[in-house]
N, C-alpha and C positions, 0 to 999 in steps of 0.2 A: 158661337164660341170658337170661331176658327183661329183666333189669335192666341188662345191659351197656350202657355209655354210649359214644358216639362222641366222642372228643376230637379226632379228625382229620377235617375236612370231606371230604378226598379219599377216606378210607375209607368214609364214609357214601355219598358220591356213587357210588363204584364199585359198592358192594353194591346200591344202588337201581337203577342202570342195568342191572346183570346180571339182577336179579330181574324187572325190567319187560320185558326183551327175551328172556328165556330160552326161551320156547316157540318164538318165531320163529327164534332162533339154532339150536335143536336140529334144525330142519328143514334149515337151510343147512349146519350143521357137525355131521355125524352122530356125531362122536367124543364130544360132550358127554354126560355121564351123571353121575348122583349116586351116590356110594359112601359107605357107613357104616363108620366106624372105631370099634370098641369101645374102652372105657377101657384105656389102656396098650398098645394095639396100635399097630403102626407102619404109617404110610402108605408109607414107604420107609426104607431104612437106608443109612447111610454105606457107600459102595462099591457099592451097587446101581446097575444101569443103568436109566435112566428116559428116556422120550420124551414125557412128559406134563407139563402144568401143572395145579395144583389151586387152586381158589378155595374158601376156607372158608365154608361156608354156616351151620353151627352148631357150637358148641363151641370148644375151645381146642387148638391144636397147639403142641407144644414142639419147637423146633429145637435140636439138640445135636450135638456131635462128640467124637470121641476123639482126643487128641493123640498124637504119636509116642511119648510117655512113658507112654501108657495112661491119662492123666487125662481125666475127663469135663468138658466145657465146655458149659454151656447158653448158647446164643447169643441166643435170643429166645423169648417166648411170644406166639403170634399168635392172632388171633380172627377173627370173622365179617368177611368182606370182604378179608382178606389173601390174597395169591397166593404160592405156593411151587412148587418143581419145576424142570423143565428150562427155562431161559430163553435158553440159548445157541443161536444160529442157525447155528453152524458145525459142529454135531454132531447126527447123527440118533440117537445112542445115548449120552447123557450119563451119565458116572459121577458119582453124587451125593457131594458133599463133606461132607454132614451127614445126620443122621437126623431124621425127622419123626414124632413120637409123639403120640397123642391123650391129653390129660389130661381124663378124663371122656369120655363118648360124644361123637363128633363126626361131622359130615356134610360132605363136600366135593364140589364139582363138579369133575369131571375133564374135561380137554379136550386133545386131541392137539396136539403142537407146531405142526404144519403148519396145522391149523385155527385155532389161536390166532394164529398169525402173519397169516393172512388176515383174521381178525376185527379185529385192531388196525390192520391196514393200511387197512381200510375205515371205521374209526371213530377218527379222530384225537383226539376227546375222551376216548375210552377209553384210548388210548395215553398221553396226557398224564397222566391220573390214575395209571396204573400207574407211570410214570416218577417222579411225585411220591412215591408210596408206597415205591418201591424206594430212593429217595434218603433219605427219612425213616428207613427201617429201617437203612440204612448209617450214618447219622449216630448213631443210637442205639447201634449196635454199637461205633462209634468212641468214643463217650462212655463206654460200659461199659469199654472197654480203658483209657481214661484214668483212670477212677476206681479200677480195679484197681491201677494204678501209683502213684496219689497219695493215695488215701483209706484210712483205717483200716477194718478189717472192720466195726466198729460203724457207721461212717458209711455203708458200702456196704449194710448190712442196712437201715438207716433209709431210705435213698434207694430201695432196691428195694421195701420194703413200701409206701411212699407211692405209688410208681409203680403197683404192683399194685392198690392201693386205688382209684386213679383209673381204671384200665383195667378191673378186674374186680370192683369193689366196689359194694355197695348201701348206702345210708345206713341206719344203725341207731342205737340209743341211745348206743352207745360211740363212734361215728364212722363207721366203715365195716366192713361184714361182707363178707369176700371170698367171691365165688361160685366160687372155685377154691381147693381145698385142696392145699397143697404139703407134702410131708414135709420134715423138717429137712435131709435129704440133698439134696432137690431145691432147697431154698433155698440150701444151701451151694454147690451147683453154680452157681446163678445169680450168687452174689457171689464165686465163686472162692475159697472158704475151706474149711477142714475142718469136718466135721459136728460134732465135739466143741466147737470154738470157737463155731460158730453156736448150738449147743444152750445153751451157757453164757450167751451174750448174750441169747438169746430168753427164757430163764428169768429173767434179771435184768430184762428189759423187763416181763415178766408180774408179777414181784414189785413193780415200781415203778408198776404200773397203766397202762402204756402199751399193753398189748394183752392179749387173752385167747384161748386156743385149746384146742380139744378134738380128738378124732379126726377130726371132720368139718368143722370151721369155724375160721377165724381172724377175730377182731374186733379192729380197730385203732382206738385213740384217736389219730386223726391229728394233732389239735392238740397233744396232749402229746408225741407222738412227734417232731413237727417241732421242738419246742423242746428235745428231749432231747439232741440231738447237733448240733453245728454242721456243716452240710453245705456243702462248698466249691462255689461256683458254677462 
């Protein structure tokens, strides 16, 4: 994932601070450790009890949940520098409301809740960055819910593909080559639509030259795709 770009300065700053101070923090906060998550394995599942926080060091983590009706809802795709896990300070044994799954191999730093609370209490700059990132993530989820209610499936697919290109893409001759491959079911989960509808729209986009995809890669002609469908602001 060497080509992943930071579009959020707070994300870059948090990752840099953590990497720069990691060895010293390990001595002071013994719960800090690196864990590897193989492709498709779960860091934790919805309903699990968790007392740790996780900072993504490498790879991509998908947050998802099952609704009461049994439908899958993909909440976010997170990357290097993002933090997930137990953030409530009123529970020593938090039940997780979502699942965290690796898309491709991933590595996360794990830190116990108490150690994390002491760490951010002693580093106000770190606490502020984390607050900014949590706020940004919440706004993205709220925007996602608004688009589900107001935009067509085609518009939601265009918006999602363009966002993925910015977050997980590398420039290529077509526009962007995604360094993350999503199945049509995973893309359908992201836009809250059925796989059959997403498959029809994706095939139409490919026939119109807006994108190309194989078993391992999606290439997006972002300029053509942006003009394909009017996306509401």
